[in-house]
C-alpha positions in Angstrom: 0.0 0.0 0.0 1.2 3.5 -0.7 0.1 7.1 -0.2 1.1 10.0 -2.5 1.5 13.4 -1.0 0.9 16.3 -3.5 2.4 19.7 -3.3 1.2 22.3 -5.9 -0.8 19.7 -7.8 2.2 17.5 -8.4 3.0 14.3 -6.6 6.1 15.0 -4.6 6.4 12.2 -2.1 5.2 8.6 -2.2 5.1 6.7 1.1 5.1 2.9 0.9 3.7 1.1 4.0 5.3 -2.3 4.7 4.0 -4.7 7.2 7.5 -5.9 8.2 9.8 -2.9 8.0 7.4 0.0 8.5 7.6 2.4 5.6 9.9 3.9 3.0 9.7 7.2 1.1 10.2 8.0 -2.6 10.5 11.5 -4.0 8.7 12.1 -7.2 9.7 15.6 -8.4 9.4 14.9 -12.2 5.8 13.7 -12.2 2.8 15.9 -12.9 -0.5 15.3 -11.2 -3.4 15.4 -13.6 -5.9 18.1 -12.9 -9.4 17.2 -12.0 -12.4 17.9 -14.2 -13.3 20.7 -11.9 -10.3 22.7 -13.2 -11.3 22.0 -16.8 -14.9 23.1 -16.0 -13.7 26.3 -14.3 -11.6 27.4 -17.3 -14.3 26.4 -19.7 -16.8 28.4 -17.7 -14.5 31.4 -17.6 -14.1 31.3 -21.4 -17.9 31.0 -21.9 -18.4 34.1 -19.8 -15.7 36.2 -21.4 -15.8 35.1 -25.0 -19.6 34.6 -25.4 -20.8 37.0 -22.7 -22.9 34.3 -20.9 -24.1 34.9 -17.4 -22.1 32.9 -14.8 -25.3 31.5 -13.3 -26.4 30.1 -16.7 -23.5 27.8 -17.0 -23.5 24.3 -15.4 -22.4 20.9 -16.4 -25.9 19.7 -17.6 -26.5 22.7 -19.8 -26.8 22.0 -23.5 -24.5 24.0 -25.7 -27.0 24.7 -28.4 -30.4 25.0 -26.7 -29.5 26.3 -23.3 -26.4 28.4 -24.0 -27.3 29.3 -27.6 -23.9 28.2 -29.0 -23.9 27.0 -32.6 -21.3 24.8 -34.2 -19.1 27.8 -35.2 -19.2 29.0 -31.6 -18.1 25.6 -30.5 -15.1 25.7 -32.9 -14.2 29.2 -31.6 -14.4 27.9 -28.0 -12.1 25.0 -28.9 -9.6 27.4 -30.6 -9.6 29.5 -27.4 -8.9 26.4 -25.3 -5.7 25.5 -27.2 -3.4 27.2 -24.7 -4.8 24.9 -22.0 -4.3 21.6 -23.7 -1.4 19.4 -24.7 -0.9 20.0 -28.4 -3.4 20.9 -31.0 -7.1 20.2 -30.6 -9.0 18.6 -33.4 -12.4 20.4 -33.5 -14.1 17.4 -35.0 -13.6 15.6 -31.7 -16.3 17.8 -30.3 -19.0 17.2 -33.0 -20.9 14.9 -30.6 -20.5 17.3 -27.6 -24.0 18.3 -26.6 -23.5 19.5 -23.1 -20.9 21.3 -21.0 -20.2 18.0 -19.3 -19.5 16.5 -22.7 -16.9 19.2 -23.4 -15.3 18.7 -20.0 -15.1 15.0 -20.5 -13.5 15.4 -23.9 -11.0 18.0 -22.7 -9.9 16.4 -19.5 -7.6 13.8 -21.0 -5.7 16.4 -23.0 -5.7 19.1 -20.3 -2.3 20.5 -19.1 -1.7 22.0 -15.7 -1.5 25.8 -15.5 
């Protein structure tokens, strides 16, 4: 069994618990801790507010991009382009063709999200 201690969103220390010898410690300075989906949602929400002038209270995970937030397919492409700085590499806008809700966008972005 082990426990990882995180400092500034990065695993820094891993403590292994051994039944016979107690514990040992590994330092993990080179690893990055993947951000949770809440960080992706927060950035996505901020962009929806600033770029599309949406009200903060109108944005939640279950909101539909087209019907609830009034975003068309071109708006979605613009949103994806604005998110490039937050992801690892280029984003293919066609990946988001089946994204209907804010939750869909978060789920698709999370695996390619990079820490700030």
